[in-house]
N, C-alpha and C positions, 0 to 999 in steps of 0.2 A: 260522477256524482259530486256535488258540491258539499263542502264541510260547513258546519254551523259556525259562524264567525262570532256570535254573541257569547262571551265567556260565562254568562249566567243562565244560558239556555237550559242546560241539563238540570241545574238546581230548580228552576221554575217548573220544568217538565216533571221532575220527581215530586215536587210539592203538589202539583196538580193531580198527579196519579194517586198520591197518598190521601189527598182530600177526597177524591172520588171514592176510594176504597172505604174511607171512614163513613162517608155518606151512605154507601151501600150497606155497610155493616150496621149502621144505626137504624136503617129501615128494616133490615132483616131480623133483628133481635127484638122480640116482644117483651122479654123479661129483662129487667135491668141487672146485669151481671157485671161485677167489677172485673174488668179486663186490664191487663197491663197497659201502661201508657203507650200511646202510639209514637211512631217515629217523629211525626210532626210536632207533637207536644214536647218530646225530648229535645228536639232542635230549638224550639222556642225557649225552653228553660236554659239551655246552654248559651244561647245568645244573650238572654237577660243576665245570667251570671257573669258572662264575659264583660258586658257593659258595666255592671256594678263594680267588678274588680278593677276595670280600667279607670273608673272615677276614683276609687279608693287609692290606687297606686299614683294617679295624677296628683291628688291632693296631698299625699304623703311626700312626694317629691317637692311640691310647692312649699310645704311646711319646712322641709329640710333646707331648701335653698334660702328661704326667708330667714330661718334661724341662723344659718351661716352668715348671711349678709349682716344681720343685727350684731352678731358676735364680732365680726370683722370691723364693723363701724365703731363699736364700743372699744375695741382694742386700739384702733387707730387714734381715737380721741382721748385715750388714757382714762377712760371712765372706770376701768377695773383697778386702777392704782389708788392708794391712799393719798389724800391731799394733806400736806403738812401746813399748819397755820403759820 
């Protein structure tokens, strides 16, 4: 028996199964009852949250590095020292 070589196969398979279950449950329920979030919706929210935090961390690092470079440049050119006339 051959193994699946695609690393994302099981994720795609699981997503497809969950989508099918959601479609069946939507057809089966005639009354709109608030059910807990599905696995697929939780996964989408986690992905979105991870993406947002990734950008926040990236921009924070860029700001810190930029601030460090500016302070270093100012110190190197003696801009932080008083000029005597």
